[in-house]
C-alpha positions as a Markdown table, in Angstrom:
| # | Residue | x | y | z |
|---|---|---|---|---|
| 1 | Met | 33.4 | -18.8 | -8.7 |
| 2 | Ser | 34.0 | -21.2 | -5.9 |
| 3 | Phe | 32.4 | -20.5 | -2.5 |
| 4 | Asp | 34.7 | -20.6 | 0.5 |
| 5 | Pro | 33.3 | -23.5 | 2.7 |
| 6 | Ala | 34.1 | -21.6 | 5.9 |
| 7 | Leu | 32.2 | -18.5 | 4.7 |
| 8 | Arg | 29.3 | -20.7 | 3.6 |
| 9 | Ser | 29.2 | -22.4 | 7.0 |
| 10 | Arg | 29.2 | -19.0 | 8.7 |
| 11 | Ile | 26.3 | -17.7 | 6.7 |
| 12 | Glu | 24.3 | -20.9 | 7.3 |
| 13 | Ser | 24.9 | -20.4 | 11.0 |
| 14 | Leu | 23.6 | -16.8 | 10.8 |
| 15 | Val | 20.5 | -17.8 | 8.8 |
| 16 | Ala | 19.7 | -20.5 | 11.4 |
| 17 | Ser | 20.3 | -18.1 | 14.4 |
| 18 | Asp | 16.6 | -16.9 | 14.4 |
| 19 | Arg | 13.4 | -17.8 | 12.7 |
| 20 | Val | 13.4 | -14.4 | 10.9 |
| 21 | Val | 16.8 | -13.0 | 9.9 |
| 22 | Leu | 17.4 | -9.8 | 7.9 |
| 23 | Phe | 20.8 | -9.2 | 6.2 |
| 24 | Met | 20.8 | -5.4 | 5.9 |
| 25 | Lys | 22.9 | -2.2 | 5.7 |
| 26 | Gly | 23.1 | -0.9 | 9.3 |
| 27 | Val | 21.3 | -2.3 | 12.3 |
| 28 | Arg | 17.6 | -2.5 | 13.2 |
| 29 | Gly | 17.7 | 0.8 | 15.1 |
| 30 | Ala | 19.8 | 2.6 | 12.5 |
| 31 | Pro | 19.3 | 1.3 | 8.9 |
| 32 | Gln | 22.0 | 2.8 | 6.6 |
| 33 | Cys | 19.9 | 2.7 | 3.4 |
| 34 | Gly | 16.4 | 3.4 | 2.4 |
| 35 | Phe | 15.7 | -0.2 | 1.3 |
| 36 | Ser | 16.9 | -1.7 | 4.6 |
| 37 | Ala | 14.8 | 0.9 | 6.5 |
| 38 | Thr | 11.7 | 0.0 | 4.5 |
| 39 | Val | 12.0 | -3.8 | 5.3 |
| 40 | Cys | 12.7 | -3.0 | 8.9 |
| 41 | Arg | 9.6 | -0.8 | 9.1 |
| 42 | Ile | 7.5 | -3.6 | 7.6 |
| 43 | Leu | 8.8 | -6.2 | 9.9 |
| 44 | Asp | 8.5 | -3.9 | 12.9 |
| 45 | Gly | 4.8 | -3.6 | 12.1 |
| 46 | Leu | 4.2 | -7.3 | 11.9 |
| 47 | Ile | 6.4 | -9.1 | 14.4 |
| 48 | Pro | 7.9 | -8.1 | 17.8 |
| 49 | Ser | 11.4 | -9.4 | 17.2 |
| 50 | Tyr | 13.8 | -10.6 | 14.6 |
| 51 | Ala | 17.6 | -10.9 | 14.0 |
| 52 | Thr | 19.6 | -8.5 | 11.8 |
| 53 | Val | 23.1 | -8.8 | 10.4 |
| 54 | Asn | 24.9 | -5.7 | 9.4 |
| 55 | Val | 26.7 | -6.4 | 6.1 |
| 56 | Leu | 28.5 | -3.1 | 6.1 |
| 57 | Ala | 30.6 | -4.3 | 9.0 |
| 58 | Asp | 32.0 | -7.2 | 7.0 |
| 59 | Pro | 32.7 | -6.8 | 3.2 |
| 60 | Glu | 33.4 | -10.5 | 2.9 |
| 61 | Leu | 30.0 | -11.3 | 4.4 |
| 62 | Arg | 28.3 | -8.7 | 2.2 |
| 63 | Asp | 29.6 | -10.3 | -1.0 |
| 64 | Gly | 29.2 | -13.8 | 0.4 |
| 65 | Val | 25.6 | -13.6 | 1.2 |
| 66 | Lys | 24.8 | -12.4 | -2.3 |
| 67 | Gln | 26.5 | -15.5 | -3.7 |
| 68 | Phe | 24.9 | -17.7 | -1.1 |
| 69 | Ser | 21.4 | -16.6 | -2.0 |
| 70 | Gln | 22.0 | -15.9 | -5.7 |
| 71 | Trp | 20.4 | -12.5 | -5.1 |
| 72 | Pro | 22.4 | -9.4 | -6.1 |
| 73 | Thr | 21.2 | -6.8 | -3.6 |
| 74 | Ile | 20.9 | -6.0 | 0.1 |
| 75 | Pro | 18.7 | -6.3 | 2.2 |
| 76 | Gln | 17.9 | -10.0 | 2.1 |
| 77 | Leu | 15.2 | -11.6 | 4.2 |
| 78 | Tyr | 15.2 | -15.2 | 5.5 |
| 79 | Val | 12.3 | -16.9 | 7.3 |
| 80 | Gly | 12.6 | -20.4 | 8.7 |
| 81 | Gly | 16.0 | -20.8 | 7.0 |
| 82 | Glu | 14.5 | -20.1 | 3.6 |
| 83 | Phe | 15.4 | -17.1 | 1.4 |
| 84 | Val | 12.4 | -14.8 | 0.9 |
| 85 | Gly | 13.8 | -11.9 | -1.1 |
| 86 | Gly | 14.8 | -8.3 | -1.1 |
| 87 | Cys | 13.0 | -5.1 | -0.5 |
| 88 | Asp | 10.8 | -5.2 | -3.6 |
| 89 | Ile | 9.7 | -8.8 | -3.0 |
| 90 | Val | 8.9 | -8.0 | 0.7 |
| 91 | Gln | 6.8 | -5.0 | -0.4 |
| 92 | Glu | 5.0 | -7.1 | -3.0 |
| 93 | Met | 4.3 | -9.8 | -0.5 |
| 94 | Leu | 2.9 | -7.2 | 1.9 |
| 95 | Gly | 0.7 | -5.9 | -0.8 |
| 96 | Asp | -0.8 | -9.2 | -1.9 |
| 97 | Gly | -1.0 | -10.5 | 1.7 |
| 98 | Ser | 1.4 | -13.5 | 1.4 |
| 99 | Leu | 3.9 | -12.0 | 3.8 |
| 100 | Tyr | 1.5 | -12.6 | 6.7 |
| 101 | Glu | 1.5 | -16.3 | 6.0 |
| 102 | Thr | 5.2 | -16.4 | 5.5 |
| 103 | Leu | 5.8 | -14.7 | 8.9 |
| 104 | Gly | 3.1 | -16.8 | 10.6 |
| 105 | Val | 1.0 | -13.8 | 11.7 |
| 106 | Pro | -2.8 | -13.4 | 11.1 |
| 107 | Lys | -3.8 | -11.0 | 8.3 |
| 108 | Pro | -5.3 | -7.9 | 10.0 |
| 109 | Asn | -8.7 | -6.5 | 9.6 |
| 110 | Val | -8.2 | -3.6 | 7.1 |
| 111 | Ala | -11.3 | -1.7 | 8.1 |
| 112 | Ile | -10.8 | 2.1 | 7.8 |
| 113 | Pro | -9.9 | 3.4 | 11.3 |
| 114 | Ala | -11.7 | 6.4 | 12.8 |
| 115 | Leu | -9.0 | 8.8 | 13.5 |
| 116 | Ala | -8.7 | 12.6 | 13.8 |
| 117 | Ile | -6.2 | 15.3 | 12.8 |
| 118 | Thr | -6.8 | 18.6 | 14.6 |
| 119 | Asp | -6.9 | 21.9 | 12.8 |
| 120 | Ala | -3.6 | 22.9 | 14.4 |
| 121 | Ala | -1.9 | 19.7 | 13.2 |
| 122 | Ala | -3.5 | 20.0 | 9.7 |
| 123 | Arg | -2.1 | 23.5 | 9.3 |
| 124 | Ala | 1.4 | 22.4 | 10.3 |
| 125 | Leu | 1.3 | 19.3 | 8.1 |
| 126 | Arg | 0.2 | 21.3 | 5.1 |
| 127 | Gln | 3.3 | 23.5 | 5.5 |
| 128 | Leu | 5.5 | 20.4 | 5.7 |
| 129 | Ala | 3.7 | 18.8 | 2.7 |
| 130 | Ser | 4.6 | 21.7 | 0.5 |
| 131 | Arg | 8.3 | 20.7 | 0.9 |
| 132 | Ser | 7.8 | 17.0 | 0.7 |
| 133 | Ala | 6.9 | 14.3 | -2.0 |
| 134 | Gly | 4.1 | 11.9 | -1.4 |
| 135 | Pro | 1.4 | 11.5 | 1.3 |
| 136 | Leu | 1.8 | 11.5 | 5.0 |
| 137 | His | 2.6 | 8.0 | 6.4 |
| 138 | Leu | 1.4 | 6.9 | 9.8 |
| 139 | Ser | 3.0 | 3.7 | 11.1 |
| 140 | Ile | 2.3 | 1.9 | 14.4 |
| 141 | Asp | 4.5 | -1.0 | 15.1 |
| 142 | Ala | 4.0 | -4.0 | 17.4 |
| 143 | Gln | 5.3 | -2.0 | 20.4 |
| 144 | Phe | 2.9 | 0.9 | 19.5 |
| 145 | Gln | 5.7 | 3.2 | 18.6 |
| 146 | His | 4.3 | 5.8 | 16.1 |
| 147 | Gly | 6.1 | 6.9 | 13.0 |
| 148 | Leu | 5.0 | 10.0 | 11.1 |
| 149 | Phe | 6.7 | 11.1 | 7.8 |
| 150 | Phe | 6.1 | 12.1 | 4.2 |
| 151 | Gly | 7.1 | 9.8 | 1.4 |
| 152 | Pro | 6.0 | 8.0 | -1.8 |
| 153 | Ser | 3.0 | 5.8 | -1.7 |
| 154 | Glu | 3.7 | 2.2 | -0.8 |
| 155 | Pro | 2.0 | -1.0 | -2.0 |
| 156 | Gly | -0.5 | -2.6 | 0.4 |
| 157 | Thr | -1.3 | 0.6 | 2.3 |
| 158 | Leu | -4.7 | 2.0 | 3.2 |
| 159 | Ala | -5.2 | 5.5 | 1.8 |
| 160 | Leu | -7.6 | 8.0 | 3.4 |
| 161 | Ser | -8.0 | 11.7 | 3.8 |
| 162 | Val | -8.4 | 13.3 | 7.2 |
| 163 | Asn | -9.1 | 17.0 | 7.7 |
| 164 | Gly | -7.7 | 17.7 | 4.2 |
| 165 | Ile | -4.5 | 15.6 | 4.8 |
| 166 | Asp | -3.8 | 12.6 | 2.5 |
| 167 | Leu | -2.7 | 9.8 | 4.8 |
| 168 | Glu | -1.5 | 6.2 | 4.3 |
| 169 | Leu | -1.3 | 3.4 | 6.8 |
| 170 | Asp | -0.2 | -0.2 | 6.4 |
| 171 | Pro | -2.8 | -2.8 | 7.4 |
| 172 | Phe | -1.4 | -3.5 | 10.8 |
| 173 | Ser | -1.0 | 0.2 | 11.6 |
| 174 | Ala | -4.6 | 0.7 | 10.5 |
| 175 | Ser | -5.8 | -2.0 | 12.9 |
| 176 | Arg | -4.0 | -0.2 | 15.8 |
| 177 | Ala | -5.1 | 3.3 | 14.9 |
| 178 | Asn | -8.9 | 3.4 | 15.7 |
| 179 | Gly | -9.6 | 6.4 | 17.9 |
| 180 | Leu | -6.2 | 8.0 | 17.4 |
| 181 | Thr | -5.8 | 11.8 | 17.5 |
| 182 | Leu | -2.9 | 13.7 | 15.9 |
| 183 | Asp | -2.5 | 17.2 | 17.4 |
| 184 | Ala | 0.1 | 19.9 | 17.3 |
| 185 | Glu | 1.1 | 22.9 | 19.3 |
| 186 | Thr | 2.8 | 26.0 | 18.0 |
| 187 | Arg | 6.1 | 26.9 | 19.7 |
| 188 | Ala | 8.6 | 29.7 | 19.0 |
| 189 | Glu | 10.8 | 27.0 | 17.5 |
| 190 | Gly | 8.0 | 25.6 | 15.3 |
| 191 | Pro | 5.2 | 23.0 | 15.5 |
| 192 | Ala | 5.4 | 20.1 | 17.9 |
| 193 | Phe | 3.2 | 17.1 | 17.1 |
| 194 | Arg | 1.5 | 14.9 | 19.6 |
| 195 | Ile | -0.2 | 11.5 | 19.1 |
| 196 | Asp | -2.9 | 10.2 | 21.4 |
| 197 | Asn | -3.6 | 6.6 | 20.7 |
| 198 | Pro | -6.1 | 4.9 | 23.2 |
| 199 | Asn | -5.0 | 1.5 | 21.9 |
| 200 | Ala | -1.4 | 1.9 | 23.0 |
| 201 | Pro | -0.1 | 0.6 | 26.4 |
| 202 | Lys | 1.3 | 3.3 | 28.7 |
| 203 | Gly | 5.0 | 3.9 | 28.1 |
| 204 | Ala | 7.5 | 6.1 | 26.5 |
| 205 | Glu | 6.6 | 7.8 | 23.2 |
| 206 | Val | 8.9 | 9.4 | 20.6 |
| 207 | Arg | 8.3 | 13.1 | 20.5 |
| 208 | Gln | 8.8 | 15.4 | 17.6 |
| 209 | Met | 11.4 | 18.3 | 17.8 |
| 210 | Ser | 11.3 | 21.1 | 15.2 |
| 211 | Val | 14.6 | 22.2 | 13.6 |
| 212 | Arg | 14.3 | 25.6 | 15.2 |
| 213 | Glu | 14.0 | 24.0 | 18.7 |
| 214 | Leu | 17.0 | 21.9 | 17.9 |
| 215 | Ser | 18.9 | 25.0 | 16.8 |
| 216 | His | 18.0 | 26.8 | 20.1 |
| 217 | Lys | 19.2 | 23.8 | 22.2 |
| 218 | Leu | 22.5 | 23.6 | 20.3 |
| 219 | Ala | 23.1 | 27.4 | 20.6 |
| 220 | Ala | 22.3 | 27.3 | 24.3 |
| 221 | Gly | 25.0 | 24.6 | 24.8 |
| 222 | Glu | 22.5 | 22.1 | 26.2 |
| 223 | Arg | 23.9 | 18.6 | 26.8 |
| 224 | Phe | 22.2 | 15.9 | 24.9 |
| 225 | Gly | 23.0 | 13.2 | 22.3 |
| 226 | Leu | 22.3 | 14.2 | 18.6 |
| 227 | Phe | 22.6 | 11.3 | 16.2 |
| 228 | Asp | 22.6 | 11.2 | 12.4 |
| 229 | Val | 20.7 | 8.2 | 11.0 |
| 230 | Arg | 21.9 | 8.4 | 7.4 |
| 231 | Thr | 24.6 | 6.9 | 5.3 |
| 232 | Pro | 28.2 | 8.1 | 5.5 |
| 233 | Glu | 27.9 | 9.3 | 1.9 |
| 234 | Glu | 24.9 | 11.4 | 2.8 |
| 235 | Arg | 26.7 | 12.8 | 5.8 |
| 236 | Ala | 29.6 | 13.8 | 3.6 |
| 237 | Thr | 27.2 | 15.8 | 1.5 |
| 238 | Ala | 25.5 | 17.7 | 4.3 |
| 239 | His | 25.6 | 17.5 | 8.1 |
| 240 | Ile | 24.5 | 19.3 | 11.3 |
| 241 | Glu | 27.5 | 20.3 | 13.4 |
| 242 | Gly | 27.6 | 18.3 | 16.6 |
| 243 | Ala | 25.6 | 15.3 | 15.3 |
| 244 | Arg | 27.3 | 11.8 | 15.5 |
| 245 | Leu | 26.7 | 9.2 | 12.8 |
| 246 | Leu | 24.7 | 6.4 | 14.3 |
| 247 | Asp | 26.7 | 3.3 | 13.4 |
| 248 | Gly | 26.8 | -0.1 | 15.1 |
| 249 | Asp | 29.5 | 1.0 | 17.6 |
| 250 | Val | 27.5 | 4.1 | 18.6 |
| 251 | Val | 24.3 | 2.0 | 19.0 |
| 252 | Ala | 26.1 | -0.4 | 21.4 |
| 253 | Gln | 27.3 | 2.6 | 23.4 |
| 254 | Leu | 23.9 | 4.2 | 23.6 |
| 255 | Glu | 22.3 | 0.9 | 24.8 |
| 256 | Gln | 24.5 | 1.2 | 28.0 |
| 257 | Leu | 23.4 | 4.7 | 28.9 |
| 258 | Asp | 20.9 | 5.7 | 31.6 |
| 259 | Lys | 17.4 | 5.3 | 30.3 |
| 260 | Ser | 16.5 | 9.0 | 31.1 |
| 261 | Thr | 19.3 | 10.3 | 28.8 |
| 262 | Leu | 18.0 | 12.9 | 26.2 |
| 263 | Leu | 18.4 | 11.3 | 22.8 |
| 264 | Val | 17.7 | 13.3 | 19.5 |
| 265 | Phe | 17.7 | 11.6 | 16.1 |
| 266 | His | 17.7 | 13.1 | 12.6 |
| 267 | Cys | 18.0 | 11.9 | 9.0 |
| 268 | His | 17.1 | 13.4 | 5.6 |
| 269 | His | 13.4 | 14.0 | 6.0 |
| 270 | Gly | 12.5 | 12.3 | 9.4 |
| 271 | Gly | 11.5 | 8.8 | 8.4 |
| 272 | Arg | 14.6 | 6.8 | 9.2 |
| 273 | Ser | 15.3 | 8.8 | 12.3 |
| 274 | Gln | 11.8 | 8.1 | 13.5 |
| 275 | Arg | 12.4 | 4.4 | 13.3 |
| 276 | Ala | 15.7 | 4.8 | 15.2 |
| 277 | Ala | 14.0 | 6.8 | 17.9 |
| 278 | Glu | 11.3 | 4.2 | 18.2 |
| 279 | His | 13.9 | 1.5 | 18.6 |
| 280 | Phe | 15.5 | 3.2 | 21.6 |
| 281 | Ala | 12.1 | 4.0 | 23.1 |
| 282 | Ser | 11.3 | 0.3 | 22.9 |
| 283 | Leu | 14.5 | -0.4 | 24.9 |
| 284 | Gly | 13.1 | 1.7 | 27.8 |
| 285 | Phe | 14.6 | 5.2 | 27.0 |
| 286 | Thr | 12.1 | 7.8 | 28.2 |
| 287 | Asn | 13.3 | 11.1 | 26.7 |
| 288 | Val | 13.5 | 10.3 | 22.9 |
| 289 | Trp | 13.0 | 12.8 | 20.1 |
| 290 | Asn | 12.9 | 12.8 | 16.3 |
| 291 | Val | 13.8 | 15.9 | 14.3 |
| 292 | Ala | 10.7 | 16.7 | 12.2 |
| 293 | Gly | 11.6 | 17.3 | 8.6 |
| 294 | Gly | 15.3 | 16.2 | 9.1 |
| 295 | Ile | 18.3 | 17.9 | 7.7 |
| 296 | Asp | 16.3 | 19.1 | 4.7 |
| 297 | Ala | 14.1 | 21.2 | 7.0 |
| 298 | Trp | 17.3 | 22.4 | 8.8 |
| 299 | Ser | 18.7 | 23.6 | 5.4 |
| 300 | Gln | 15.5 | 25.5 | 4.7 |
| 301 | Glu | 14.7 | 27.0 | 8.1 |
| 302 | Val | 17.9 | 27.2 | 10.0 |
| 303 | Asp | 21.1 | 27.1 | 8.0 |
| 304 | Pro | 20.9 | 27.6 | 4.2 |
| 305 | Ser | 24.6 | 27.0 | 3.9 |
| 306 | Val | 23.9 | 23.3 | 4.5 |
| 307 | Pro | 23.4 | 21.7 | 1.0 |
| 308 | Arg | 20.1 | 20.2 | 0.1 |
| 309 | Tyr | 20.0 | 17.0 | -1.9 |
């Protein structure tokens, strides 16, 4: 099949627009597939900035970049104008250490960090773990935004057990976690987690909101932004009334809001929405929350009529 010269020139221009360019589904603050979210999470942990191109906004570009790279899937990572690979390749390179050299960052010291999980947090996490698959993941990106979610084990991570909780950290997160304490307080709406990291510069943190607390806010008619960080297909299967799908247009609108605006993000289990919340906290928003357990916890604890998937 012939390649339209104008499309080829356009893709070449996008590849050359930054040293690190990721063609993905969605945008950095709101990935629209798990594979794109995984690569964003890895890059966020290693480098402070990179360019993203949302292929969902342009079907011609989505098909064209596959032909351009001779790679059949999205996301696709380019570094220094050279094609690196998709999600599996990036994960493999993180695991064998070659990704650090490719990105031009030093390989971190992978010493096991001394961190603590309080008894209160451990009890709450054990309850969440009973409804989740895989260990607890703690991520700390280059801006010291913290991610906390359950999911399958990933290559290249450091595994440890703290106060009876199985925990995994990628090497860069481990290097930023020494002295960290994970705590929780019990509220009427459910547990609320707090992370105290002495290595982090002072600034806004993403806080965790239980689904019961979210339900109470909605029922009371409080004014805040609730955003769904999933794919349109997932939203068609199950949704929380009042939540807006976080697409590129909504992201652009949010970036213009007052930085004190209350923003709440949810996804399926809490991982993707955590990354979206961290993105907006990094932009200077000071009242940013992630819904712990996502819509799956909502289905189990608030509204059983919302389908689980």
